[in-house]
C-alpha positions as CSV (number, residue, x, y, z in Angstrom):
1,M,84.3,157.6,7.7
2,C,84.5,156.2,11.2
3,F,82.8,153.0,10.1
4,A,85.3,152.7,7.2
5,R,88.2,153.1,9.6
6,R,86.7,150.5,12.0
7,H,86.1,148.1,9.1
8,L,89.7,148.5,8.0
9,L,91.0,148.0,11.5
10,T,89.0,144.8,11.9
11,L,90.3,143.4,8.7
12,A,93.9,144.3,9.7
13,L,93.5,142.6,13.1
14,T,91.9,139.5,11.5
15,S,94.8,139.2,9.0
16,L,97.3,139.6,11.8
17,L,95.7,137.0,14.0
18,G,95.5,134.6,11.1
19,A,99.1,135.1,10.2
20,T,100.1,134.6,13.9
21,L,98.1,131.3,14.2
22,T,99.5,130.1,10.9
23,G,103.0,130.9,12.1
24,L,102.4,129.0,15.4
25,A,100.9,126.0,13.7
26,G,103.3,126.1,10.7
27,P,106.2,124.0,12.0
28,A,104.1,121.0,13.1
29,A,101.9,121.2,10.0
30,A,104.8,121.6,7.7
31,Q,106.6,118.7,9.4
32,A,103.5,116.4,8.9
33,Q,103.0,117.5,5.3
34,A,106.7,116.9,4.4
35,W,106.9,113.5,6.1
36,P,108.5,111.3,5.1
37,S,111.5,113.1,3.6
38,K,114.2,110.6,4.7
39,P,114.6,106.9,5.6
40,I,112.5,105.4,8.4
41,R,114.1,103.2,11.1
42,L,111.8,100.3,12.2
43,V,113.2,98.8,15.4
44,V,112.4,95.1,15.9
45,P,113.5,94.0,19.4
46,Y,114.3,90.5,18.5
47,P,117.0,88.8,16.3
48,P,116.5,88.1,12.6
49,G,114.4,85.0,11.8
50,G,111.9,85.3,14.7
51,P,108.2,85.8,14.1
52,T,108.2,89.5,14.8
53,D,111.1,90.0,12.4
54,V,109.5,87.9,9.7
55,L,106.2,89.7,9.8
56,L,107.6,93.2,10.2
57,R,110.0,92.7,7.2
58,I,107.0,91.9,5.0
59,V,105.2,95.1,6.2
60,G,108.3,97.2,6.1
61,A,109.1,96.4,2.5
62,Q,105.6,97.3,1.4
63,L,105.6,100.5,3.6
64,A,108.8,101.6,1.9
65,E,107.2,101.2,-1.5
66,R,104.1,103.2,-0.5
67,L,105.9,106.0,1.3
68,G,108.7,106.3,-1.3
69,Q,111.4,106.1,1.4
70,P,113.5,103.2,2.6
71,V,112.4,101.4,5.8
72,H,115.4,99.9,7.5
73,I,114.8,97.0,9.9
74,D,117.0,97.5,13.0
75,N,117.1,94.3,15.2
76,K,117.8,95.3,18.8
77,P,117.2,92.1,20.9
78,G,117.4,91.8,24.7
79,A,115.4,91.9,28.0
80,S,112.3,90.4,26.5
81,G,112.0,93.1,23.9
82,M,112.6,96.0,26.3
83,V,116.0,97.0,24.9
84,G,114.6,97.9,21.5
85,A,111.3,99.3,22.8
86,D,113.2,101.6,25.2
87,Q,115.2,103.0,22.3
88,V,112.0,103.9,20.5
89,A,110.4,105.4,23.6
90,K,113.3,107.8,23.9
91,A,113.6,108.5,20.2
92,P,112.5,111.8,18.6
93,A,108.8,111.9,18.0
94,D,109.1,112.8,14.3
95,G,107.8,109.6,12.6
96,Y,111.3,108.4,11.6
97,T,111.7,105.8,14.3
98,L,109.0,103.1,14.8
99,L,108.7,100.0,16.9
100,G,107.5,96.7,15.5
101,N,106.8,94.4,18.5
102,A,104.6,91.5,19.7
103,S,102.2,91.1,22.5
104,I,105.2,91.0,24.9
105,H,104.9,94.8,24.8
106,V,101.9,94.7,27.1
107,I,103.0,91.6,29.0
108,N,106.2,93.1,30.3
109,P,104.5,95.6,32.6
110,S,103.1,92.7,34.6
111,L,106.5,91.0,34.9
112,Y,109.0,93.7,35.7
113,A,108.8,96.0,38.7
114,K,110.5,98.9,37.0
115,P,110.4,98.8,33.2
116,P,112.4,101.6,31.6
117,Y,109.3,103.0,29.9
118,D,105.5,103.1,30.2
119,A,104.1,100.7,27.6
120,I,101.0,102.8,27.2
121,K,102.0,106.5,27.9
122,D,105.4,106.4,26.1
123,F,104.1,105.2,22.7
124,A,101.6,106.2,20.0
125,P,99.9,103.0,18.8
126,V,99.8,102.9,15.0
127,S,98.1,99.6,14.0
128,L,97.6,96.0,14.9
129,V,99.2,94.1,12.0
130,A,98.2,90.6,12.6
131,E,97.1,88.0,15.3
132,V,98.7,84.6,15.4
133,P,98.0,81.5,17.3
134,L,100.9,79.7,19.0
135,V,101.6,76.2,18.0
136,L,103.1,73.4,20.2
137,V,106.0,71.9,18.3
138,V,108.2,69.0,19.1
139,S,111.1,67.3,17.5
140,P,110.1,64.0,15.7
141,A,112.9,62.4,17.7
142,L,110.8,62.9,20.9
143,G,108.4,60.2,19.9
144,A,105.3,62.2,20.8
145,G,102.5,62.3,18.3
146,T,99.9,64.0,20.4
147,V,99.5,66.4,23.3
148,K,98.5,63.5,25.5
149,D,101.8,61.8,24.6
150,V,103.8,64.8,25.8
151,I,101.8,64.9,29.1
152,A,102.4,61.2,29.6
153,L,106.2,61.7,29.1
154,A,106.3,64.7,31.4
155,K,104.4,62.8,34.1
156,A,106.7,59.8,33.8
157,K,109.8,61.9,34.3
158,P,108.9,65.1,36.2
159,G,111.2,67.9,35.3
160,A,113.1,65.9,32.7
161,L,111.4,67.6,29.6
162,A,112.7,71.1,28.7
163,F,110.5,73.5,26.8
164,A,112.1,76.4,24.9
165,S,110.7,79.9,24.5
166,S,111.6,83.0,22.5
167,G,112.3,84.9,25.8
168,N,111.7,84.9,29.5
169,A,108.1,85.8,30.2
170,A,107.2,86.2,26.5
171,A,103.9,84.8,25.3
172,P,105.4,81.4,24.3
173,H,106.9,81.1,27.8
174,L,103.6,82.0,29.5
175,A,101.8,79.5,27.2
176,G,104.3,76.8,28.4
177,E,103.6,77.8,32.0
178,A,99.9,77.7,31.4
179,F,100.3,74.2,29.8
180,K,102.2,73.0,32.9
181,H,99.4,74.2,35.1
182,A,96.6,72.8,33.0
183,A,98.2,69.4,32.5
184,G,99.6,69.1,36.0
185,V,103.2,68.5,34.9
186,E,106.6,69.8,35.7
187,M,109.0,70.9,32.9
188,L,112.2,72.9,32.7
189,H,111.9,76.3,31.0
190,V,114.8,77.4,28.8
191,P,114.5,81.0,27.5
192,Y,116.3,82.2,24.4
193,K,116.8,85.5,22.7
194,G,114.3,85.0,20.0
195,S,112.6,82.1,18.3
196,G,115.4,81.5,15.8
197,P,118.0,80.1,18.2
198,A,115.3,78.3,20.2
199,L,114.1,76.4,17.2
200,T,117.7,75.5,16.3
201,D,118.2,73.9,19.7
202,L,114.8,72.2,19.5
203,M,115.7,70.6,16.2
204,G,119.1,69.7,17.6
205,G,117.6,67.9,20.6
206,Q,118.9,70.2,23.3
207,V,115.2,71.0,24.3
208,Q,112.2,68.8,23.7
209,L,109.2,71.1,22.9
210,M,108.2,74.7,22.4
211,F,105.2,76.9,22.1
212,D,106.0,79.1,19.1
213,S,104.4,81.6,16.8
214,M,103.6,80.1,13.4
215,P,105.6,82.5,11.1
216,S,108.9,81.1,12.5
217,S,107.9,77.5,13.0
218,M,105.9,77.0,9.8
219,P,108.9,76.4,7.4
220,F,110.2,73.7,9.7
221,I,106.8,72.1,10.1
222,Q,106.4,72.0,6.4
223,A,109.8,70.5,5.9
224,G,109.1,67.7,8.4
225,K,111.8,68.9,10.8
226,L,109.3,69.7,13.5
227,R,106.0,68.1,14.4
228,S,103.0,70.3,15.3
229,L,100.7,68.8,18.0
230,A,98.2,71.6,18.7
231,V,97.4,75.3,18.3
232,T,96.7,77.4,21.4
233,T,93.6,79.3,20.1
234,A,90.0,78.3,20.6
235,R,89.6,77.7,16.8
236,R,91.9,75.8,14.4
237,S,94.3,77.7,12.2
238,T,93.5,78.2,8.5
239,A,97.3,77.6,7.9
240,L,97.2,74.2,9.8
241,P,93.6,73.0,9.6
242,Q,94.6,69.4,10.4
243,V,96.2,70.4,13.7
244,P,93.8,70.3,16.7
245,T,93.3,73.0,19.3
246,M,94.7,72.5,22.8
247,A,91.1,72.1,23.9
248,E,90.4,69.4,21.3
249,A,93.7,67.7,22.4
250,G,92.5,67.3,26.0
251,L,92.9,70.7,27.7
252,P,89.5,72.4,27.7
253,G,89.5,76.2,28.0
254,F,93.1,76.6,26.8
255,D,93.1,79.8,24.7
256,I,96.2,81.9,24.2
257,S,97.4,83.8,21.2
258,T,100.0,86.4,20.3
259,W,99.9,89.4,18.0
260,Y,102.1,91.9,16.3
261,G,101.8,95.7,15.9
262,L,103.4,99.0,15.1
263,W,104.0,101.9,17.4
264,A,105.6,105.4,17.2
265,P,107.1,107.4,20.1
266,A,104.5,109.3,22.1
267,G,104.1,112.8,20.8
268,T,104.5,111.9,17.1
269,P,102.2,114.2,15.0
270,R,98.7,112.7,14.8
271,E,98.8,113.3,11.0
272,V,101.8,111.1,10.7
273,V,100.4,108.4,13.0
274,A,97.1,108.4,11.0
275,R,99.0,108.1,7.7
276,L,101.0,105.2,9.0
277,G,97.9,103.5,10.3
278,A,96.1,103.9,7.0
279,E,99.1,102.6,5.1
280,V,99.5,99.5,7.3
281,A,95.7,98.8,6.9
282,A,96.0,99.0,3.2
283,I,99.1,96.9,3.1
284,V,97.7,93.9,5.0
285,R,94.6,94.0,2.8
286,Q,96.5,93.6,-0.4
287,P,95.8,90.1,-1.7
288,A,99.4,89.1,-2.1
289,V,100.4,90.3,1.4
290,R,97.2,88.8,2.9
291,D,98.0,85.4,1.3
292,R,101.6,85.6,2.5
293,L,100.5,86.3,6.1
294,L,97.9,83.6,6.1
295,A,100.4,81.1,4.8
296,L,102.5,81.9,7.9
297,G,99.6,81.4,10.1
298,A,98.9,85.1,10.7
299,E,95.5,86.6,10.5
300,P,95.8,90.1,9.0
301,V,94.0,92.9,10.9
302,G,95.2,96.5,10.1
303,N,93.0,98.6,12.5
304,T,93.1,102.3,13.2
305,P,95.4,104.0,15.7
306,D,92.5,104.6,18.1
307,E,91.3,101.0,17.8
308,F,94.8,99.7,18.4
309,A,95.2,102.0,21.4
310,A,92.0,100.5,23.0
311,F,93.3,97.0,22.1
312,N,96.6,97.8,23.9
313,R,94.7,98.7,27.1
314,S,92.5,95.7,27.1
315,E,95.4,93.3,26.3
316,L,97.4,94.9,29.2
317,A,94.6,93.9,31.6
318,K,94.2,90.4,30.1
319,W,97.8,89.4,30.2
320,A,98.1,90.7,33.8
321,R,95.5,88.1,34.7
322,I,97.3,85.4,32.8
323,V,100.7,86.2,34.4
324,K,99.2,86.1,37.8
325,Q,97.4,82.8,37.2
326,S,100.6,81.2,35.7
327,G,102.8,82.2,38.5
328,A,105.6,83.1,36.0
329,K,108.4,85.1,37.4
330,V,111.2,87.2,35.9
331,D,114.7,86.7,37.3
Protein backbone atom coordinates (compact mmCIF):
# COMPACT_ATOMS: atom_id res chain seq x y z
CA MET A 1 0.00 0.00 0.00
CA CYS A 2 2.78 2.34 0.99
CA PHE A 3 4.71 1.42 -2.15
CA ALA A 4 1.67 2.09 -4.31
CA ARG A 5 1.18 5.51 -2.78
CA ARG A 6 4.85 6.36 -3.28
CA HIS A 7 4.64 5.19 -6.89
CA LEU A 8 1.57 7.32 -7.54
CA LEU A 9 3.21 10.32 -5.89
CA THR A 10 6.32 9.90 -8.04
CA LEU A 11 4.22 9.75 -11.19
CA ALA A 12 2.30 12.84 -10.16
CA LEU A 13 5.46 14.83 -9.46
CA THR A 14 7.02 13.71 -12.74
CA SER A 15 3.94 14.80 -14.66
CA LEU A 16 3.85 18.12 -12.84
CA LEU A 17 7.55 18.77 -13.53
CA GLY A 18 7.14 17.87 -17.19
CA ALA A 19 4.17 20.18 -17.55
CA THR A 20 6.06 22.99 -15.82
CA LEU A 21 9.11 22.62 -18.08
CA THR A 22 6.89 22.44 -21.15
CA GLY A 23 5.15 25.59 -20.05
CA LEU A 24 8.45 27.38 -19.54
CA ALA A 25 9.84 26.31 -22.91
CA GLY A 26 6.53 26.61 -24.68
CA PRO A 27 6.59 30.25 -25.83
CA ALA A 28 10.06 30.07 -27.42
CA ALA A 29 9.44 26.66 -28.94
CA ALA A 30 6.05 27.68 -30.25
CA GLN A 31 7.52 30.88 -31.71
CA ALA A 32 10.24 28.96 -33.56
CA GLN A 33 7.77 26.35 -34.83
CA ALA A 34 5.30 29.00 -36.04
CA TRP A 35 7.98 31.06 -37.79
CA PRO A 36 7.49 32.57 -40.28
CA SER A 37 3.87 33.60 -39.94
CA LYS A 38 4.22 37.09 -41.45
CA PRO A 39 6.41 39.02 -43.95
CA ILE A 40 10.14 39.35 -43.30
CA ARG A 41 12.02 42.64 -43.57
CA LEU A 42 15.49 42.33 -45.10
CA VAL A 43 17.44 45.54 -44.46
CA VAL A 44 20.09 46.38 -47.07
CA PRO A 45 22.15 49.36 -45.83
CA TYR A 46 22.89 50.68 -49.33
CA PRO A 47 20.83 52.22 -52.16
CA PRO A 48 19.17 50.09 -54.87
CA GLY A 49 21.52 49.02 -57.65
CA GLY A 50 24.64 48.43 -55.59
CA PRO A 51 26.28 44.99 -55.28
CA THR A 52 24.82 44.26 -51.84
CA ASP A 53 21.35 45.15 -53.10
CA VAL A 54 21.72 43.12 -56.31
CA LEU A 55 22.87 39.95 -54.55
CA LEU A 56 20.44 40.15 -51.65
CA ARG A 57 17.46 40.69 -53.95
CA ILE A 58 18.31 37.41 -55.67
CA VAL A 59 18.50 35.59 -52.34
CA GLY A 60 15.48 37.41 -50.90
CA ALA A 61 13.22 36.39 -53.79
CA GLN A 62 14.18 32.74 -53.41
CA LEU A 63 13.88 32.92 -49.62
CA ALA A 64 10.32 34.20 -49.96
CA GLU A 65 9.39 31.25 -52.16
CA ARG A 66 10.92 28.69 -49.80
CA LEU A 67 9.47 30.20 -46.61
CA GLY A 68 6.04 30.98 -48.03
CA GLN A 69 6.17 34.58 -46.80
CA PRO A 70 7.11 37.84 -48.57
CA VAL A 71 10.65 39.11 -48.01
CA HIS A 72 10.66 42.88 -48.37
CA ILE A 73 13.97 44.59 -49.22
CA ASP A 74 14.31 47.77 -47.16
CA ASN A 75 17.17 49.99 -48.39
CA LYS A 76 18.57 52.09 -45.52
CA PRO A 77 21.82 53.72 -46.74
CA GLY A 78 24.13 55.93 -44.74
CA ALA A 79 27.27 56.00 -42.58
CA SER A 80 29.04 53.19 -44.46
CA GLY A 81 26.20 50.79 -43.82
CA MET A 82 25.85 51.56 -40.12
CA VAL A 83 22.44 53.26 -40.37
CA GLY A 84 20.72 50.12 -41.60
CA ALA A 85 22.80 47.75 -39.48
CA ASP A 86 21.95 49.72 -36.35
CA GLN A 87 18.24 49.36 -37.08
CA VAL A 88 18.63 45.59 -37.26
CA ALA A 89 20.76 45.45 -34.11
CA LYS A 90 17.96 47.19 -32.22
CA ALA A 91 15.08 45.29 -33.85
CA PRO A 92 13.10 42.56 -32.06
CA ALA A 93 14.98 39.25 -32.12
CA ASP A 94 12.07 37.34 -33.61
CA GLY A 95 13.38 36.41 -37.05
CA TYR A 96 11.31 39.00 -38.91
CA THR A 97 14.09 41.59 -39.35
CA LEU A 98 17.32 40.56 -41.07
CA LEU A 99 20.45 42.34 -42.25
CA GLY A 100 22.00 41.76 -45.65
CA ASN A 101 25.41 43.41 -45.62
CA ALA A 102 28.89 43.24 -47.06
CA SER A 103 32.34 42.89 -45.51
CA ILE A 104 32.03 46.52 -44.40
CA HIS A 105 30.17 45.04 -41.43
CA VAL A 106 33.48 43.86 -39.94
CA ILE A 107 35.54 46.75 -41.33
CA ASN A 108 33.66 49.55 -39.57
CA PRO A 109 34.81 48.56 -36.04
CA SER A 110 38.39 49.39 -37.08
CA LEU A 111 37.42 52.76 -38.52
CA TYR A 112 34.97 54.26 -36.06
CA ALA A 113 35.82 55.02 -32.44
CA LYS A 114 32.25 54.54 -31.21
CA PRO A 115 30.04 52.51 -33.56
CA PRO A 116 26.37 52.44 -32.45
CA TYR A 117 26.50 48.64 -32.11
CA ASP A 118 28.92 45.74 -31.66
CA ALA A 119 29.38 43.99 -35.01
CA ILE A 120 29.92 40.63 -33.31
CA LYS A 121 27.88 40.66 -30.08
CA ASP A 122 24.76 42.42 -31.39
CA PHE A 123 24.14 40.05 -34.31
CA ALA A 124 23.44 36.38 -34.93
CA PRO A 125 25.32 35.35 -38.10
CA VAL A 126 23.13 33.37 -40.50
CA SER A 127 25.21 32.52 -43.57
CA LEU A 128 27.93 33.75 -45.92
CA VAL A 129 26.09 34.17 -49.21
CA ALA A 130 28.99 34.78 -51.60
CA GLU A 131 32.53 36.07 -51.97
CA VAL A 132 33.35 38.54 -54.73
CA PRO A 133 36.62 39.93 -56.05
CA LEU A 134 36.78 43.66 -56.63
CA VAL A 135 37.52 44.87 -60.13
CA LEU A 136 39.41 48.00 -61.15
CA VAL A 137 37.27 49.80 -63.71
CA VAL A 138 37.92 52.98 -65.68
CA SER A 139 36.03 54.99 -68.24
CA PRO A 140 37.21 54.27 -71.80
CA ALA A 141 37.66 58.04 -72.11
CA LEU A 142 40.56 57.90 -69.65
CA GLY A 143 42.75 56.28 -72.28
CA ALA A 144 44.18 53.69 -69.89
CA GLY A 145 44.25 50.10 -71.10
CA THR A 146 46.31 48.58 -68.29
CA VAL A 147 47.07 49.05 -64.62
CA LYS A 148 50.51 50.31 -65.60
CA ASP A 149 48.83 53.00 -67.71
CA VAL A 150 46.84 54.19 -64.68
CA ILE A 151 49.98 54.27 -62.54
CA ALA A 152 51.81 56.27 -65.21
CA LEU A 153 48.97 58.80 -65.44
CA ALA A 154 48.82 59.12 -61.65
CA LYS A 155 52.57 59.66 -61.39
CA ALA A 156 52.55 62.23 -64.19
CA LYS A 157 49.92 64.32 -62.39
CA PRO A 158 50.00 63.58 -58.64
CA GLY A 159 46.57 64.07 -57.06
CA ALA A 160 44.86 64.79 -60.38
CA LEU A 161 43.16 61.42 -60.75
CA ALA A 162 40.07 60.81 -58.60
CA PHE A 163 38.92 57.34 -57.60
CA ALA A 164 35.34 56.71 -56.51
CA SER A 165 34.11 54.26 -53.90
CA SER A 166 30.76 52.99 -52.65
CA GLY A 167 31.37 54.63 -49.28
CA ASN A 168 34.01 56.08 -47.03
CA ALA A 169 36.19 53.26 -45.64
CA ALA A 170 34.23 50.54 -47.46
CA ALA A 171 36.20 47.69 -49.03
CA PRO A 172 36.47 49.48 -52.42
CA HIS A 173 37.85 52.57 -50.66
CA LEU A 174 40.41 50.48 -48.78
CA ALA A 175 41.35 48.73 -52.01
CA GLY A 176 41.99 52.14 -53.55
CA GLU A 177 44.14 53.18 -50.60
CA ALA A 178 46.05 49.91 -50.81
CA PHE A 179 46.56 50.53 -54.54
CA LYS A 180 47.95 54.00 -53.86
CA HIS A 181 50.36 52.55 -51.30
CA ALA A 182 51.46 49.64 -53.51
CA ALA A 183 51.88 51.77 -56.65
CA GLY A 184 53.41 54.77 -54.89
CA VAL A 185 50.92 57.27 -56.31
CA GLU A 186 48.64 60.04 -55.03
CA MET A 187 44.96 60.10 -55.98
CA LEU A 188 41.87 61.87 -54.66
CA HIS A 189 39.23 59.69 -52.98
CA VAL A 190 35.57 60.56 -53.69
CA PRO A 191 33.14 58.52 -51.55
CA TYR A 192 29.52 57.94 -52.58
CA LYS A 193 26.47 56.45 -50.90
CA GLY A 194 26.62 53.17 -52.78
CA SER A 195 28.07 51.87 -56.03
CA GLY A 196 25.16 53.03 -58.19
CA PRO A 197 25.79 56.78 -57.99
CA ALA A 198 29.56 56.24 -58.04
CA LEU A 199 29.35 54.30 -61.30
CA THR A 200 27.12 56.97 -62.81
CA ASP A 201 29.74 59.64 -62.14
CA LEU A 202 32.53 57.35 -63.33
CA MET A 203 30.81 56.89 -66.68
CA GLY A 204 30.08 60.61 -66.76
CA GLY A 205 33.73 61.53 -66.31
CA GLN A 206 33.45 63.21 -62.90
CA VAL A 207 35.87 60.59 -61.51
CA GLN A 208 38.44 58.53 -63.39
CA LEU A 209 38.58 55.08 -61.79
CA MET A 210 37.00 52.86 -59.20
CA PHE A 211 37.49 49.58 -57.39
CA ASP A 212 34.04 48.02 -57.40
CA SER A 213 32.30 44.75 -56.72
CA MET A 214 31.50 42.81 -59.87
CA PRO A 215 27.71 42.50 -59.50
CA SER A 216 27.22 46.23 -59.97
CA SER A 217 29.99 46.82 -62.54
CA MET A 218 29.49 43.76 -64.74
CA PRO A 219 26.55 45.09 -66.82
CA PHE A 220 28.53 48.22 -67.71
CA ILE A 221 31.67 46.21 -68.47
CA GLN A 222 29.69 43.94 -70.78
CA ALA A 223 28.06 46.95 -72.46
CA GLY A 224 31.46 48.55 -73.11
CA LYS A 225 30.69 51.56 -70.92
CA LEU A 226 33.49 50.66 -68.51
CA ARG A 227 36.86 49.02 -69.04
CA SER A 228 38.03 46.37 -66.55
CA LEU A 229 41.78 46.45 -65.96
CA ALA A 230 42.35 43.95 -63.12
CA VAL A 231 40.71 41.94 -60.35
CA THR A 232 41.95 42.27 -56.79
CA THR A 233 42.08 38.60 -55.81
CA ALA A 234 45.02 36.21 -56.07
CA ARG A 235 43.20 34.22 -58.77
CA ARG A 236 41.40 35.37 -61.89
CA SER A 237 37.63 35.54 -61.80
CA THR A 238 35.58 32.91 -63.62
CA ALA A 239 33.28 35.75 -64.73
CA LEU A 240 36.16 37.75 -66.28
CA PRO A 241 38.80 35.14 -67.10
CA GLN A 242 40.53 37.44 -69.58
CA VAL A 243 41.15 40.13 -66.95
CA PRO A 244 44.48 39.81 -65.09
CA THR A 245 44.92 39.92 -61.34
CA MET A 246 46.54 42.96 -59.76
CA ALA A 247 49.59 40.80 -59.10
CA GLU A 248 49.79 39.84 -62.78
CA ALA A 249 49.33 43.50 -63.70
CA GLY A 250 52.45 44.49 -61.79
CA LEU A 251 51.55 44.71 -58.09
CA PRO A 252 52.66 41.42 -56.51
CA GLY A 253 50.96 40.37 -53.28
CA PHE A 254 47.86 42.49 -53.90
CA ASP A 255 44.92 40.35 -52.68
CA ILE A 256 41.67 41.95 -51.48
CA SER A 257 38.10 40.70 -51.83
CA THR A 258 34.68 41.53 -50.49
CA TRP A 259 31.82 39.29 -49.42
CA TYR A 260 28.13 39.35 -48.61
CA GLY A 261 26.18 37.73 -45.79
CA LEU A 262 23.01 37.56 -43.79
CA TRP A 263 22.56 38.34 -40.07
CA ALA A 264 19.71 38.41 -37.56
CA PRO A 265 19.59 40.41 -34.32
CA ALA A 266 21.39 38.77 -31.39
CA GLY A 267 19.02 36.64 -29.37
CA THR A 268 17.03 35.38 -32.35
CA PRO A 269 15.92 31.79 -31.58
CA ARG A 270 18.61 29.33 -32.65
CA GLU A 271 16.02 27.24 -34.47
CA VAL A 272 15.09 30.23 -36.62
CA VAL A 273 18.74 31.10 -37.34
CA ALA A 274 19.49 27.48 -38.22
CA ARG A 275 16.48 27.34 -40.55
CA LEU A 276 17.54 30.55 -42.26
CA GLY A 277 21.10 29.29 -42.65
CA ALA A 278 19.92 26.02 -44.17
CA GLU A 279 17.61 27.85 -46.58
CA VAL A 280 20.35 30.23 -47.74
CA ALA A 281 22.74 27.31 -48.28
CA ALA A 282 20.11 25.50 -50.34
CA ILE A 283 19.32 28.63 -52.34
CA VAL A 284 22.89 29.39 -53.45
CA ARG A 285 23.35 25.74 -54.45
CA GLN A 286 20.42 25.81 -56.85
CA PRO A 287 21.88 25.62 -60.39
CA ALA A 288 19.88 28.61 -61.65
CA VAL A 289 20.88 30.80 -58.69
CA ARG A 290 24.47 29.60 -58.76
CA ASP A 291 24.77 30.40 -62.47
CA ARG A 292 23.25 33.82 -61.90
CA LEU A 293 25.68 34.63 -59.08
CA LEU A 294 28.67 33.37 -61.07
CA ALA A 295 27.60 35.53 -64.01
CA LEU A 296 27.81 38.52 -61.66
CA GLY A 297 31.30 37.53 -60.55
CA ALA A 298 30.16 36.16 -57.19
CA GLU A 299 31.32 32.80 -55.87
CA PRO A 300 28.41 31.17 -53.95
CA VAL A 301 29.21 29.88 -50.44
CA GLY A 302 26.20 29.24 -48.17
CA ASN A 303 27.87 28.05 -44.95
CA THR A 304 26.34 27.33 -41.52
CA PRO A 305 25.66 29.94 -38.82
CA ASP A 306 28.56 28.62 -36.72
CA GLU A 307 30.92 28.70 -39.69
CA PHE A 308 29.83 32.21 -40.60
CA ALA A 309 30.31 33.34 -36.99
CA ALA A 310 33.91 32.07 -37.04
CA PHE A 311 34.42 33.74 -40.42
CA ASN A 312 33.16 37.06 -38.99
CA ARG A 313 35.74 36.92 -36.21
CA SER A 314 38.64 36.08 -38.52
CA GLU A 315 37.65 38.77 -41.03
CA LEU A 316 37.38 41.34 -38.24
CA ALA A 317 41.04 40.70 -37.40
CA LYS A 318 42.17 40.66 -41.05
CA TRP A 319 40.53 43.95 -41.97
CA ALA A 320 41.90 45.59 -38.84
CA ARG A 321 45.37 44.86 -40.22
CA ILE A 322 44.46 46.17 -43.69
CA VAL A 323 42.99 49.38 -42.26
CA LYS A 324 46.10 50.00 -40.18
CA GLN A 325 48.44 49.37 -43.12
CA SER A 326 46.42 51.57 -45.49
CA GLY A 327 46.29 54.53 -43.15
CA ALA A 328 42.64 55.11 -44.11
CA LYS A 329 40.77 57.50 -41.84
CA VAL A 330 37.10 58.28 -41.32
CA ASP A 331 36.10 61.93 -41.10
